[in-house]
C-alpha positions as YAML, in Angstrom:
chain: A
units: angstrom
residues:
- id: 1
  name: MET
  ca: [29.29, 46.05, -35.09]
- id: 2
  name: PRO
  ca: [27.64, 45.22, -38.45]
- id: 3
  name: VAL
  ca: [26.85, 48.82, -39.46]
- id: 4
  name: LEU
  ca: [30.42, 49.98, -38.96]
- id: 5
  name: ALA
  ca: [31.66, 46.81, -40.67]
- id: 6
  name: ALA
  ca: [29.61, 47.66, -43.77]
- id: 7
  name: ILE
  ca: [31.03, 51.19, -43.78]
- id: 8
  name: LYS
  ca: [34.56, 49.83, -43.35]
- id: 9
  name: LYS
  ca: [34.06, 47.79, -46.54]
- id: 10
  name: GLN
  ca: [32.93, 50.95, -48.36]
- id: 11
  name: PHE
  ca: [35.98, 52.82, -47.08]
- id: 12
  name: ALA
  ca: [38.34, 50.03, -48.11]
- id: 13
  name: ARG
  ca: [37.03, 50.36, -51.68]
- id: 14
  name: GLU
  ca: [36.76, 54.16, -51.86]
- id: 15
  name: LYS
  ca: [39.81, 55.23, -49.77]
- id: 16
  name: PRO
  ca: [38.18, 58.59, -48.87]
- id: 17
  name: PHE
  ca: [41.02, 59.46, -46.47]
- id: 18
  name: ALA
  ca: [43.95, 58.55, -48.70]
- id: 19
  name: GLY
  ca: [46.92, 60.73, -47.76]
- id: 20
  name: MET
  ca: [45.05, 62.27, -44.80]
- id: 21
  name: THR
  ca: [45.86, 62.28, -41.10]
- id: 22
  name: ILE
  ca: [42.99, 62.14, -38.61]
- id: 23
  name: GLY
  ca: [43.48, 63.28, -35.01]
- id: 24
  name: MET
  ca: [41.15, 61.85, -32.38]
- id: 25
  name: ALA
  ca: [40.42, 62.31, -28.67]
- id: 26
  name: LEU
  ca: [37.84, 59.68, -27.67]
- id: 27
  name: HIS
  ca: [37.27, 57.13, -24.94]
- id: 28
  name: VAL
  ca: [39.80, 54.49, -25.98]
- id: 29
  name: GLU
  ca: [37.98, 51.20, -25.54]
- id: 30
  name: ALA
  ca: [37.00, 48.28, -27.73]
- id: 31
  name: LYS
  ca: [34.18, 49.92, -29.69]
- id: 32
  name: THR
  ca: [36.34, 52.96, -30.42]
- id: 33
  name: ALA
  ca: [39.02, 50.67, -31.80]
- id: 34
  name: ASN
  ca: [36.61, 49.49, -34.49]
- id: 35
  name: LEU
  ca: [36.04, 53.10, -35.58]
- id: 36
  name: VAL
  ca: [39.79, 53.71, -35.73]
- id: 37
  name: ILE
  ca: [40.32, 50.56, -37.80]
- id: 38
  name: ALA
  ca: [37.53, 51.59, -40.20]
- id: 39
  name: LEU
  ca: [39.15, 55.00, -40.72]
- id: 40
  name: ALA
  ca: [42.53, 53.36, -41.29]
- id: 41
  name: ALA
  ca: [40.90, 51.03, -43.83]
- id: 42
  name: GLY
  ca: [39.80, 54.20, -45.63]
- id: 43
  name: GLY
  ca: [43.41, 55.25, -46.08]
- id: 44
  name: ALA
  ca: [43.83, 57.49, -43.03]
- id: 45
  name: GLU
  ca: [46.80, 57.70, -40.74]
- id: 46
  name: VAL
  ca: [45.16, 57.92, -37.33]
- id: 47
  name: HIS
  ca: [46.61, 59.49, -34.19]
- id: 48
  name: ILE
  ca: [44.40, 58.99, -31.13]
- id: 49
  name: THR
  ca: [44.41, 59.67, -27.42]
- id: 50
  name: GLY
  ca: [41.83, 59.54, -24.63]
- id: 51
  name: CYS
  ca: [39.29, 62.20, -23.76]
- id: 52
  name: ASN
  ca: [39.04, 61.28, -20.08]
- id: 53
  name: PRO
  ca: [41.90, 60.22, -17.75]
- id: 54
  name: LEU
  ca: [39.96, 57.18, -16.49]
- id: 55
  name: SER
  ca: [38.17, 55.89, -19.58]
- id: 56
  name: THR
  ca: [41.04, 54.28, -21.48]
- id: 57
  name: GLN
  ca: [41.33, 50.50, -21.59]
- id: 58
  name: ASP
  ca: [45.09, 49.94, -21.70]
- id: 59
  name: ASP
  ca: [44.87, 46.62, -23.53]
- id: 60
  name: VAL
  ca: [42.91, 48.30, -26.33]
- id: 61
  name: ALA
  ca: [45.42, 51.16, -26.51]
- id: 62
  name: ASP
  ca: [48.26, 48.64, -26.80]
- id: 63
  name: ALA
  ca: [46.42, 46.67, -29.49]
- id: 64
  name: LEU
  ca: [45.78, 49.81, -31.56]
- id: 65
  name: ASN
  ca: [49.49, 50.52, -31.69]
- id: 66
  name: GLY
  ca: [49.82, 47.23, -33.53]
- id: 67
  name: VAL
  ca: [47.47, 48.34, -36.33]
- id: 68
  name: LYS
  ca: [49.13, 49.67, -39.47]
- id: 69
  name: GLY
  ca: [48.73, 53.43, -39.75]
- id: 70
  name: VAL
  ca: [47.49, 53.89, -36.16]
- id: 71
  name: HIS
  ca: [49.29, 55.66, -33.31]
- id: 72
  name: CYS
  ca: [47.68, 55.60, -29.85]
- id: 73
  name: TYR
  ca: [48.91, 57.73, -26.94]
- id: 74
  name: ALA
  ca: [46.14, 57.03, -24.40]
- id: 75
  name: LYS
  ca: [46.83, 55.66, -20.93]
- id: 76
  name: ARG
  ca: [44.42, 54.92, -18.12]
- id: 77
  name: ALA
  ca: [44.75, 56.96, -14.91]
- id: 78
  name: CYS
  ca: [47.13, 59.42, -16.52]
- id: 79
  name: SER
  ca: [47.91, 62.71, -14.79]
- id: 80
  name: VAL
  ca: [46.60, 66.02, -16.13]
- id: 81
  name: LYS
  ca: [50.10, 66.74, -17.47]
- id: 82
  name: GLU
  ca: [50.29, 63.36, -19.21]
- id: 83
  name: TYR
  ca: [46.79, 63.90, -20.63]
- id: 84
  name: TYR
  ca: [47.79, 67.12, -22.38]
- id: 85
  name: ILE
  ca: [51.14, 65.73, -23.51]
- id: 86
  name: ALA
  ca: [49.13, 63.07, -25.36]
- id: 87
  name: ILE
  ca: [46.84, 65.76, -26.86]
- id: 88
  name: GLU
  ca: [49.98, 67.55, -28.03]
- id: 89
  name: LYS
  ca: [51.30, 64.37, -29.69]
- id: 90
  name: VAL
  ca: [48.06, 63.92, -31.63]
- id: 91
  name: LEU
  ca: [48.12, 67.50, -32.89]
- id: 92
  name: LYS
  ca: [51.83, 67.49, -33.76]
- id: 93
  name: ALA
  ca: [50.97, 64.81, -36.33]
- id: 94
  name: SER
  ca: [49.26, 67.66, -38.27]
- id: 95
  name: PRO
  ca: [45.78, 66.13, -38.68]
- id: 96
  name: VAL
  ca: [43.49, 67.53, -41.34]
- id: 97
  name: ILE
  ca: [40.36, 66.15, -39.63]
- id: 98
  name: THR
  ca: [39.66, 66.08, -35.88]
- id: 99
  name: ILE
  ca: [37.26, 63.79, -34.05]
- id: 100
  name: ASP
  ca: [36.53, 64.92, -30.50]
- id: 101
  name: ASP
  ca: [34.51, 63.80, -27.49]
- id: 102
  name: GLY
  ca: [34.34, 66.88, -25.29]
- id: 103
  name: MET
  ca: [36.17, 69.32, -27.60]
- id: 104
  name: ASP
  ca: [39.57, 69.07, -25.91]
- id: 105
  name: LEU
  ca: [41.47, 68.75, -29.21]
- id: 106
  name: ILE
  ca: [39.77, 71.77, -30.71]
- id: 107
  name: HIS
  ca: [40.15, 73.82, -27.54]
- id: 108
  name: TYR
  ca: [43.86, 73.01, -27.31]
- id: 109
  name: LEU
  ca: [44.35, 73.87, -30.98]
- id: 110
  name: HIS
  ca: [42.67, 77.25, -30.66]
- id: 111
  name: THR
  ca: [44.33, 78.24, -27.38]
- id: 112
  name: LYS
  ca: [47.74, 76.52, -27.23]
- id: 113
  name: ARG
  ca: [48.75, 75.43, -30.74]
- id: 114
  name: ARG
  ca: [47.27, 77.87, -33.21]
- id: 115
  name: ASP
  ca: [50.29, 77.20, -35.43]
- id: 116
  name: LEU
  ca: [48.77, 73.77, -36.14]
- id: 117
  name: LEU
  ca: [45.39, 75.14, -37.30]
- id: 118
  name: PRO
  ca: [46.14, 75.81, -41.02]
- id: 119
  name: PRO
  ca: [46.05, 72.18, -42.31]
- id: 120
  name: ILE
  ca: [42.70, 71.37, -40.68]
- id: 121
  name: ILE
  ca: [39.70, 71.22, -43.00]
- id: 122
  name: GLY
  ca: [37.10, 70.22, -40.40]
- id: 123
  name: GLY
  ca: [36.09, 68.06, -37.49]
- id: 124
  name: CYS
  ca: [33.39, 66.05, -35.75]
- id: 125
  name: GLU
  ca: [32.19, 66.29, -32.13]
- id: 126
  name: GLU
  ca: [30.67, 63.34, -30.28]
- id: 127
  name: THR
  ca: [29.03, 64.66, -27.14]
- id: 128
  name: THR
  ca: [26.61, 67.28, -25.78]
- id: 129
  name: THR
  ca: [29.19, 69.04, -23.63]
- id: 130
  name: GLY
  ca: [31.58, 69.46, -26.53]
- id: 131
  name: ILE
  ca: [28.87, 70.87, -28.75]
- id: 132
  name: HIS
  ca: [27.88, 73.41, -26.08]
- id: 133
  name: ARG
  ca: [31.50, 74.58, -26.03]
- id: 134
  name: LEU
  ca: [31.70, 74.66, -29.83]
- id: 135
  name: ARG
  ca: [28.53, 76.71, -30.20]
- id: 136
  name: ALA
  ca: [29.86, 79.17, -27.62]
- id: 137
  name: MET
  ca: [33.10, 79.45, -29.63]
- id: 138
  name: ALA
  ca: [31.21, 79.91, -32.88]
- id: 139
  name: ALA
  ca: [28.95, 82.58, -31.36]
- id: 140
  name: GLU
  ca: [32.06, 84.57, -30.42]
- id: 141
  name: GLY
  ca: [33.59, 84.08, -33.86]
- id: 142
  name: LYS
  ca: [36.46, 82.05, -32.39]
- id: 143
  name: LEU
  ca: [35.89, 78.71, -34.13]
- id: 144
  name: GLU
  ca: [38.14, 78.57, -37.19]
- id: 145
  name: PHE
  ca: [36.95, 75.50, -39.10]
- id: 146
  name: PRO
  ca: [33.69, 73.60, -39.70]
- id: 147
  name: VAL
  ca: [32.65, 70.96, -37.16]
- id: 148
  name: ILE
  ca: [29.75, 68.51, -37.44]
- id: 149
  name: ALA
  ca: [27.66, 68.17, -34.28]
- id: 150
  name: VAL
  ca: [27.33, 64.39, -34.37]
- id: 151
  name: ASN
  ca: [25.60, 64.31, -30.98]
- id: 152
  name: ASP
  ca: [22.67, 66.40, -32.16]
- id: 153
  name: THR
  ca: [21.27, 64.06, -34.78]
- id: 154
  name: PRO
  ca: [18.37, 61.62, -34.16]
- id: 155
  name: MET
  ca: [20.43, 58.45, -34.72]
- id: 156
  name: LYS
  ca: [22.77, 59.59, -31.93]
- id: 157
  name: ARG
  ca: [20.29, 61.05, -29.45]
- id: 158
  name: TYR
  ca: [17.61, 58.36, -29.67]
- id: 159
  name: PHE
  ca: [20.00, 55.46, -29.18]
- id: 160
  name: ASP
  ca: [23.38, 56.50, -27.74]
- id: 161
  name: ASN
  ca: [22.04, 59.11, -25.34]
- id: 162
  name: VAL
  ca: [18.79, 57.39, -24.34]
- id: 163
  name: HIS
  ca: [19.62, 53.69, -24.38]
- id: 164
  name: GLY
  ca: [23.42, 53.85, -24.18]
- id: 165
  name: THR
  ca: [23.66, 56.19, -21.21]
- id: 166
  name: GLY
  ca: [20.59, 54.68, -19.57]
- id: 167
  name: GLU
  ca: [21.86, 51.11, -19.56]
- id: 168
  name: SER
  ca: [25.61, 51.63, -19.19]
- id: 169
  name: ALA
  ca: [25.45, 54.12, -16.30]
- id: 170
  name: LEU
  ca: [23.05, 51.97, -14.30]
- id: 171
  name: SER
  ca: [24.97, 48.76, -14.97]
- id: 172
  name: SER
  ca: [28.22, 50.43, -13.87]
- id: 173
  name: ILE
  ca: [26.60, 51.74, -10.68]
- id: 174
  name: MET
  ca: [25.22, 48.30, -9.88]
- id: 175
  name: ILE
  ca: [28.42, 46.37, -10.55]
- id: 176
  name: THR
  ca: [30.56, 48.90, -8.63]
- id: 177
  name: THR
  ca: [28.37, 49.14, -5.54]
- id: 178
  name: ASN
  ca: [26.45, 45.83, -5.55]
- id: 179
  name: THR
  ca: [23.44, 47.99, -4.70]
- id: 180
  name: LEU
  ca: [19.82, 47.14, -5.47]
- id: 181
  name: ILE
  ca: [18.05, 49.64, -7.72]
- id: 182
  name: ALA
  ca: [14.52, 48.41, -6.99]
- id: 183
  name: GLY
  ca: [12.78, 50.44, -4.31]
- id: 184
  name: LYS
  ca: [15.45, 53.16, -4.22]
- id: 185
  name: TYR
  ca: [14.88, 56.85, -4.83]
- id: 186
  name: ILE
  ca: [17.02, 57.65, -7.87]
- id: 187
  name: VAL
  ca: [17.63, 61.38, -8.41]
- id: 188
  name: ILE
  ca: [18.42, 62.29, -12.02]
- id: 189
  name: ALA
  ca: [19.73, 65.79, -12.63]
- id: 190
  name: GLY
  ca: [18.64, 66.88, -16.09]
- id: 191
  name: TYR
  ca: [15.89, 65.49, -18.29]
- id: 192
  name: GLY
  ca: [17.53, 65.70, -21.67]
- id: 193
  name: PHE
  ca: [17.97, 62.59, -23.80]
- id: 194
  name: CYS
  ca: [20.46, 61.04, -21.35]
- id: 195
  name: GLY
  ca: [18.35, 61.90, -18.31]
- id: 196
  name: ARG
  ca: [15.12, 60.53, -19.73]
- id: 197
  name: GLY
  ca: [16.90, 57.34, -20.79]
- id: 198
  name: LEU
  ca: [18.20, 56.86, -17.26]
- id: 199
  name: ALA
  ca: [14.78, 57.60, -15.78]
- id: 200
  name: ARG
  ca: [13.05, 55.03, -17.97]
- id: 201
  name: LYS
  ca: [15.64, 52.31, -17.37]
- id: 202
  name: ALA
  ca: [15.78, 52.87, -13.60]
- id: 203
  name: HIS
  ca: [11.99, 52.95, -13.41]
- id: 204
  name: GLY
  ca: [11.93, 49.62, -15.26]
- id: 205
  name: LEU
  ca: [14.17, 48.20, -12.54]
- id: 206
  name: GLY
  ca: [11.69, 49.26, -9.86]
- id: 207
  name: ALA
  ca: [13.22, 52.56, -8.75]
- id: 208
  name: LYS
  ca: [11.29, 55.63, -7.67]
- id: 209
  name: ILE
  ca: [12.45, 58.47, -9.91]
- id: 210
  name: ILE
  ca: [13.04, 62.09, -8.94]
- id: 211
  name: VAL
  ca: [14.01, 64.54, -11.69]
- id: 212
  name: THR
  ca: [15.63, 67.93, -11.14]
- id: 213
  name: GLU
  ca: [15.52, 70.44, -13.99]
- id: 214
  name: ILE
  ca: [16.00, 74.11, -14.90]
- id: 215
  name: ASP
  ca: [13.92, 73.95, -18.10]
- id: 216
  name: PRO
  ca: [10.17, 74.25, -17.40]
- id: 217
  name: ARG
  ca: [9.24, 72.24, -20.50]
- id: 218
  name: ARG
  ca: [11.49, 69.32, -19.64]
- id: 219
  name: ALA
  ca: [10.31, 69.43, -16.04]
- id: 220
  name: LEU
  ca: [6.72, 69.22, -17.24]
- id: 221
  name: GLU
  ca: [7.64, 66.36, -19.58]
- id: 222
  name: ALA
  ca: [9.19, 64.45, -16.66]
- id: 223
  name: HIS
  ca: [6.07, 65.08, -14.58]
- id: 224
  name: MET
  ca: [3.79, 63.78, -17.34]
- id: 225
  name: ASP
  ca: [6.07, 60.77, -17.80]
- id: 226
  name: GLY
  ca: [5.11, 59.88, -14.25]
- id: 227
  name: PHE
  ca: [8.18, 61.02, -12.30]
- id: 228
  name: LEU
  ca: [8.56, 63.29, -9.29]
- id: 229
  name: VAL
  ca: [9.96, 66.75, -10.11]
- id: 230
  name: MET
  ca: [11.58, 69.00, -7.51]
- id: 231
  name: PRO
  ca: [14.65, 71.21, -6.90]
- id: 232
  name: MET
  ca: [17.93, 69.51, -5.96]
- id: 233
  name: GLU
  ca: [17.83, 70.97, -2.45]
- id: 234
  name: GLN
  ca: [14.60, 69.08, -1.81]
- id: 235
  name: ALA
  ca: [15.72, 65.93, -3.65]
- id: 236
  name: ALA
  ca: [18.97, 65.86, -1.66]
- id: 237
  name: GLU
  ca: [17.05, 64.92, 1.47]
- id: 238
  name: ILE
  ca: [15.21, 62.03, -0.23]
- id: 239
  name: GLY
  ca: [17.53, 60.43, -2.77]
- id: 240
  name: ASP
  ca: [19.46, 57.21, -2.35]
- id: 241
  name: ILE
  ca: [21.38, 57.33, -5.63]
- id: 242
  name: PHE
  ca: [22.14, 60.53, -7.59]
- id: 243
  name: ILE
  ca: [23.10, 60.65, -11.28]
- id: 244
  name: THR
  ca: [23.97, 63.97, -12.91]
- id: 245
  name: THR
  ca: [23.50, 64.39, -16.66]
- id: 246
  name: THR
  ca: [23.49, 68.16, -17.18]
- id: 247
  name: GLY
  ca: [26.93, 68.90, -18.60]
- id: 248
  name: ASN
  ca: [27.04, 71.89, -16.24]
- id: 249
  name: THR
  ca: [29.08, 72.69, -13.17]
- id: 250
  name: SER
  ca: [28.23, 72.54, -9.43]
- id: 251
  name: VAL
  ca: [24.99, 70.58, -9.79]
- id: 252
  name: ILE
  ca: [25.53, 68.89, -6.42]
- id: 253
  name: THR
  ca: [27.52, 71.09, -4.08]
- id: 254
  name: ALA
  ca: [27.99, 72.24, -0.47]
- id: 255
  name: ARG
  ca: [24.39, 73.18, 0.26]
- id: 256
  name: HIS
  ca: [23.27, 69.76, -0.95]
- id: 257
  name: PHE
  ca: [25.95, 67.68, 0.79]
- id: 258
  name: LYS
  ca: [24.75, 68.61, 4.25]
- id: 259
  name: LYS
  ca: [21.23, 67.44, 3.40]
- id: 260
  name: LEU
  ca: [22.15, 64.04, 1.98]
- id: 261
  name: LYS
  ca: [21.18, 60.84, 3.75]
- id: 262
  name: ASP
  ca: [23.81, 58.67, 5.35]
- id: 263
  name: GLY
  ca: [24.95, 56.26, 2.64]
- id: 264
  name: ALA
  ca: [23.90, 58.38, -0.36]
- id: 265
  name: ILE
  ca: [25.62, 57.40, -3.62]
- id: 266
  name: LEU
  ca: [26.69, 60.18, -6.02]
- id: 267
  name: SER
  ca: [27.59, 59.56, -9.65]
- id: 268
  name: ASN
  ca: [27.99, 61.56, -12.84]
- id: 269
  name: ALA
  ca: [26.94, 60.62, -16.37]
- id: 270
  name: GLY
  ca: [27.95, 63.97, -17.89]
- id: 271
  name: HIS
  ca: [31.25, 64.42, -19.71]
- id: 272
  name: PHE
  ca: [33.40, 66.43, -17.29]
- id: 273
  name: ASN
  ca: [33.98, 65.87, -13.58]
- id: 274
  name: VAL
  ca: [32.49, 69.22, -12.55]
- id: 275
  name: GLU
  ca: [28.87, 68.31, -11.83]
- id: 276
  name: ILE
  ca: [29.65, 67.03, -8.31]
- id: 277
  name: ASP
  ca: [31.74, 69.56, -6.37]
- id: 278
  name: MET
  ca: [34.53, 67.20, -5.33]
- id: 279
  name: THR
  ca: [36.77, 70.00, -4.01]
- id: 280
  name: VAL
  ca: [34.17, 71.14, -1.49]
- id: 281
  name: LEU
  ca: [33.35, 67.56, -0.53]
- id: 282
  name: ALA
  ca: [36.99, 66.72, 0.18]
- id: 283
  name: LYS
  ca: [37.50, 69.96, 2.10]
- id: 284
  name: HIS
  ca: [34.65, 69.23, 4.55]
- id: 285
  name: ALA
  ca: [35.30, 65.50, 4.98]
- id: 286
  name: ASP
  ca: [36.61, 64.28, 8.32]
- id: 287
  name: LYS
  ca: [37.89, 61.15, 6.62]
- id: 288
  name: VAL
  ca: [38.07, 59.67, 3.12]
- id: 289
  name: ILE
  ca: [38.01, 55.93, 2.51]
- id: 290
  name: GLN
  ca: [39.32, 54.78, -0.88]
- id: 291
  name: ARG
  ca: [38.02, 51.62, -2.51]
- id: 292
  name: GLU
  ca: [37.99, 50.38, -6.08]
- id: 293
  name: GLY
  ca: [35.87, 52.88, -7.99]
- id: 294
  name: ILE
  ca: [34.40, 54.37, -4.79]
- id: 295
  name: GLU
  ca: [35.46, 57.20, -2.49]
- id: 296
  name: THR
  ca: [33.58, 57.41, 0.80]
- id: 297
  name: PHE
  ca: [33.60, 60.84, 2.44]
- id: 298
  name: ILE
  ca: [32.79, 60.84, 6.16]
- id: 299
  name: ILE
  ca: [31.23, 64.15, 7.24]
- id: 300
  name: ASN
  ca: [29.93, 64.48, 10.81]
- id: 301
  name: GLY
  ca: [29.57, 60.72, 11.02]
- id: 302
  name: LYS
  ca: [27.63, 60.52, 7.74]
- id: 303
  name: SER
  ca: [28.96, 58.54, 4.75]
- id: 304
  name: ILE
  ca: [28.68, 59.93, 1.22]
- id: 305
  name: HIS
  ca: [29.87, 57.60, -1.54]
- id: 306
  name: VAL
  ca: [31.17, 59.07, -4.81]
- id: 307
  name: LEU
  ca: [31.77, 56.82, -7.82]
- id: 308
  name: ALA
  ca: [34.66, 57.18, -10.29]
- id: 309
  name: GLU
  ca: [35.96, 60.43, -8.76]
- id: 310
  name: GLY
  ca: [32.87, 62.18, -10.12]
- id: 311
  name: ARG
  ca: [33.88, 61.31, -13.69]
- id: 312
  name: LEU
  ca: [31.82, 59.46, -16.27]
- id: 313
  name: VAL
  ca: [30.40, 56.60, -14.25]
- id: 314
  name: ASN
  ca: [29.80, 54.28, -17.19]
- id: 315
  name: LEU
  ca: [33.46, 54.38, -18.28]
- id: 316
  name: ALA
  ca: [35.61, 55.58, -15.40]
- id: 317
  name: THR
  ca: [34.78, 52.88, -12.85]
- id: 318
  name: PRO
  ca: [37.24, 49.95, -12.93]
- id: 319
  name: LYS
  ca: [34.64, 47.66, -14.52]
- id: 320
  name: GLY
  ca: [32.87, 50.29, -16.60]
- id: 321
  name: MET
  ca: [32.46, 49.13, -20.19]
- id: 322
  name: GLY
  ca: [30.81, 52.19, -21.70]
- id: 323
  name: HIS
  ca: [27.75, 52.08, -23.89]
- id: 324
  name: PRO
  ca: [26.55, 48.72, -25.25]
- id: 325
  name: ILE
  ca: [28.21, 47.67, -28.47]
- id: 326
  name: GLU
  ca: [24.97, 47.80, -30.51]
- id: 327
  name: VAL
  ca: [24.57, 51.47, -29.59]
- id: 328
  name: MET
  ca: [28.14, 52.46, -30.36]
- id: 329
  name: ASP
  ca: [27.86, 50.71, -33.69]
- id: 330
  name: LEU
  ca: [25.41, 53.46, -34.66]
- id: 331
  name: SER
  ca: [27.30, 56.37, -33.08]
- id: 332
  name: PHE
  ca: [30.62, 55.43, -34.62]
- id: 333
  name: ALA
  ca: [28.99, 54.76, -37.98]
- id: 334
  name: LEU
  ca: [27.82, 58.39, -37.83]
- id: 335
  name: GLN
  ca: [31.34, 59.53, -36.91]
- id: 336
  name: ALA
  ca: [32.87, 57.58, -39.77]
- id: 337
  name: LEU
  ca: [30.44, 58.90, -42.39]
- id: 338
  name: CYS
  ca: [30.67, 62.46, -41.07]
- id: 339
  name: ALA
  ca: [34.47, 62.26, -41.24]
- id: 340
  name: ARG
  ca: [34.12, 61.19, -44.88]
- id: 341
  name: TYR
  ca: [31.76, 64.11, -45.48]
- id: 342
  name: ILE
  ca: [34.37, 66.49, -44.06]
- id: 343
  name: ALA
  ca: [37.07, 64.86, -46.20]
- id: 344
  name: TYR
  ca: [35.03, 65.53, -49.33]
- id: 345
  name: ASN
  ca: [33.40, 68.85, -48.41]
- id: 346
  name: GLY
  ca: [35.34, 70.47, -45.57]
- id: 347
  name: LYS
  ca: [37.28, 72.87, -47.75]
- id: 348
  name: SER
  ca: [34.05, 74.34, -49.13]
- id: 349
  name: LEU
  ca: [32.41, 74.89, -45.73]
- id: 350
  name: ALA
  ca: [32.74, 78.07, -43.69]
- id: 351
  name: ALA
  ca: [33.84, 77.84, -40.07]
- id: 352
  name: GLY
  ca: [30.97, 76.95, -37.75]
- id: 353
  name: VAL
  ca: [28.93, 74.13, -36.25]
- id: 354
  name: TYR
  ca: [26.93, 71.99, -38.69]
- id: 355
  name: ASP
  ca: [24.18, 69.42, -38.28]
- id: 356
  name: VAL
  ca: [24.74, 65.88, -39.50]
- id: 357
  name: PRO
  ca: [23.43, 65.76, -43.09]
- id: 358
  name: GLN
  ca: [20.05, 64.00, -43.12]
- id: 359
  name: GLU
  ca: [21.17, 61.52, -45.75]
- id: 360
  name: ILE
  ca: [23.95, 60.30, -43.41]
- id: 361
  name: ASP
  ca: [21.53, 59.90, -40.51]
- id: 362
  name: GLU
  ca: [19.13, 57.92, -42.71]
- id: 363
  name: GLU
  ca: [21.93, 55.82, -44.22]
- id: 364
  name: VAL
  ca: [22.96, 54.63, -40.75]
- id: 365
  name: ALA
  ca: [19.33, 53.80, -39.91]
- id: 366
  name: HIS
  ca: [18.90, 51.81, -43.12]
- id: 367
  name: LEU
  ca: [22.15, 49.91, -42.54]
- id: 368
  name: LYS
  ca: [21.04, 49.04, -39.01]
- id: 369
  name: LEU
  ca: [17.63, 47.83, -40.19]
- id: 370
  name: ALA
  ca: [19.31, 45.68, -42.83]
- id: 371
  name: SER
  ca: [21.62, 44.16, -40.22]
- id: 372
  name: LEU
  ca: [18.54, 43.22, -38.18]
- id: 373
  name: ASN
  ca: [16.77, 41.82, -41.26]
- id: 374
  name: LEU
  ca: [13.97, 44.37, -40.82]
- id: 375
  name: SER
  ca: [12.15, 46.16, -43.61]
- id: 376
  name: ILE
  ca: [9.86, 49.18, -43.68]
- id: 377
  name: ASP
  ca: [7.21, 50.65, -45.99]
- id: 378
  name: LYS
  ca: [7.85, 53.23, -48.70]
- id: 379
  name: LEU
  ca: [5.66, 56.09, -49.81]
- id: 380
  name: THR
  ca: [3.74, 55.56, -53.03]
- id: 381
  name: GLU
  ca: [3.83, 58.28, -55.68]
- id: 382
  name: LYS
  ca: [0.26, 59.18, -54.69]
- id: 383
  name: GLN
  ca: [1.29, 59.56, -51.05]
- id: 384
  name: LYS
  ca: [4.31, 61.69, -51.98]
- id: 385
  name: SER
  ca: [2.10, 63.95, -54.06]
- id: 386
  name: TYR
  ca: [-0.44, 64.22, -51.24]
- id: 387
  name: LEU
  ca: [2.20, 65.24, -48.70]
- id: 388
  name: CYS
  ca: [3.59, 67.90, -51.02]
- id: 389
  name: SER
  ca: [0.22, 69.42, -51.91]
- id: 390
  name: TRP
  ca: [-1.63, 72.18, -50.08]
- id: 391
  name: ASP
  ca: [-4.86, 71.90, -52.10]
- id: 392
  name: ILE
  ca: [-6.17, 68.56, -50.84]
- id: 393
  name: GLY
  ca: [-9.87, 69.37, -51.08]
- id: 394
  name: THR
  ca: [-12.43, 69.25, -48.30]
...
């Protein structure tokens, strides 16, 4: 992770987090560990737990507890009770900066432990779902400190969401099921950055792509990108593999289950396990067969396979490794620099959701280009003047 390594060196010199505690709820795996170590190098005491009961790699969690200034409470396959006990431990350390993936830390703070709010100067949020929740909080005037929407910046969306989700979700599906992608109908729910990344990658593997959407502009974009567009009720009868990416609830539910083909594979690449209605599926199943990373629900003699309990398929399957390391190098570089920005500026910012400062986004891009030994052109003074002028003649 050369970009994050360069930032770690900066932090080691500057110590931007000296005397500060940072509380984190992220997927605890190898790439995340590098972010934690970079923050610790910057002088932070870091308390971290998982943001999904099935995404922690226990060996990484154990290793982090051996790093000076780091305390990790994450455990794979923890219960809901254990999950929130770990959240509580992070917050009881009185962090001044939060780093979330899904907004669970911030939600818990604002609803269960408001007494721990006063020290916090700001936070960062990693994923689309968390930012949706944060914007809803802010709109109601309930968010009580500034949070940077790391997900919504180009260096996150163009690489993490498009290439990271696209490659990691498909690779996890393939390694878990040993299923061929080529020739299959792949149904992708949602054509945001994650959905379009999945569509492109699956198409490159020879799949026939069906996109379901609620946004007419994104549906039209998917159509003009060469993919089939239809409602989920129609796609349910055709699809072989389904991947949800909407961040919403009940995307595939009872009315769709009865239309699925025998052997259909359902998976979720959104943050929470609400996109596939697992409660309804279990209720109507005559039998459930459990295998590693796969639950097969038998309904009227038809098999429906669900991966990773409907949780994040790229991380929650037993062999899921998450996004490729080159992608997370960029995303966690953004997190690190945004955390530094909050450390320096949080006290002067009003409560609300903020975009990643453009200079941070560009700094990460420049660092990545340098690590690849790539260079780009620069505007001349004449070109700068031309772009800033309205009177350019005829």
